[in-house]
C-alpha positions in Angstrom: 97.8 98.4 100.1 98.9 101.4 102.0 101.6 104.4 102.5 103.1 107.2 100.9 104.3 107.7 97.7 107.5 109.2 96.1 105.9 113.0 96.7 105.4 112.2 100.7 101.6 112.2 100.5 99.6 109.1 102.1 97.9 107.4 99.3 95.5 103.3 100.4 94.8 101.4 97.3 93.3 98.4 96.2 96.4 96.5 94.6 96.9 92.6 92.6 99.4 90.1 94.0 101.1 88.7 91.6 103.6 86.4 92.7 104.2 85.4 96.4 107.4 83.7 98.6 108.4 83.7 102.2 110.5 86.7 102.0 107.9 88.6 99.7 105.9 89.7 97.4 105.2 92.0 93.7 102.8 93.4 93.0 100.2 94.8 90.8 98.5 97.6 89.9 99.8 99.6 91.4 99.6 103.4 90.6 101.4 105.8 93.3 105.3 105.4 91.9 107.0 104.0 95.5 110.7 104.9 96.3 113.2 101.8 97.4 113.7 101.8 100.4 109.6 103.5 101.9 107.8 101.0 103.8 104.8 100.2 102.9 101.1 98.1 104.7 99.3 95.8 102.3 96.6 94.0 104.5 95.3 90.3 103.6 91.7 89.2 104.7 92.4 89.8 108.0 96.0 89.9 108.1 98.6 93.4 107.8 101.8 92.9 106.8 104.6 95.4 106.7 106.7 95.3 103.6 110.0 97.3 101.8 110.0 98.5 98.8 113.2 96.7 97.2 112.4 97.2 93.0 109.7 99.2 90.7 108.6 99.4 86.9 106.8 101.2 85.1 105.1 99.5 83.0 105.1 101.6 79.3 102.3 103.0 78.3 100.2 102.9 81.4 99.9 104.8 84.3 100.8 101.7 86.5 103.9 100.2 87.9 104.5 96.7 89.0 106.5 96.8 92.6 108.8 94.2 94.5 108.2 94.1 98.4 110.2 92.1 101.0 109.1 91.4 104.1 109.8 93.2 107.1 108.2 90.5 109.5 108.3 87.2 108.9 104.9 85.5 109.8 105.1 81.8 107.9 101.6 81.6 107.1 100.6 84.6 106.3 99.3 84.5 103.0 97.3 81.2 104.1 99.4 79.0 102.3 101.7 76.6 103.7 106.1 77.5 102.5 107.4 73.9 104.4 110.7 74.7 103.8 110.9 78.2 105.6 112.5 78.4 108.4 111.4 82.7 108.7 113.9 83.9 107.8 115.2 87.5 105.4 116.2 87.2 102.7 119.7 88.3 101.9 120.3 91.8 101.5 122.6 91.1 98.8 119.7 88.2 97.2 117.6 91.9 96.4 117.9 94.3 93.8 117.9 97.4 94.1 118.0 98.4 90.9 114.6 99.8 89.4 112.6 98.2 86.8 114.4 94.7 87.8 111.4 91.7 87.4 
């Protein structure tokens, strides 16, 4: 993943994908603090995808964060997985938690 952290400093780091949906992802092992609604780029194999930060959570006793990201653009099979019921629509803003620390 790469982007700018909460201090505006550019970063690029290896993170872990914890959850994947057609409209977003949850990442772990993020070592840079991010702000809602910053955008980041996630690289997966040969793909480059844009996401918007919708929540962050600092893990107690560590320097790591988990972050929830909403896809800026939709790719039906971005992760090499089929989501047969996915219609290519982004989640409504009201369905996305903007509360820091939401899991």
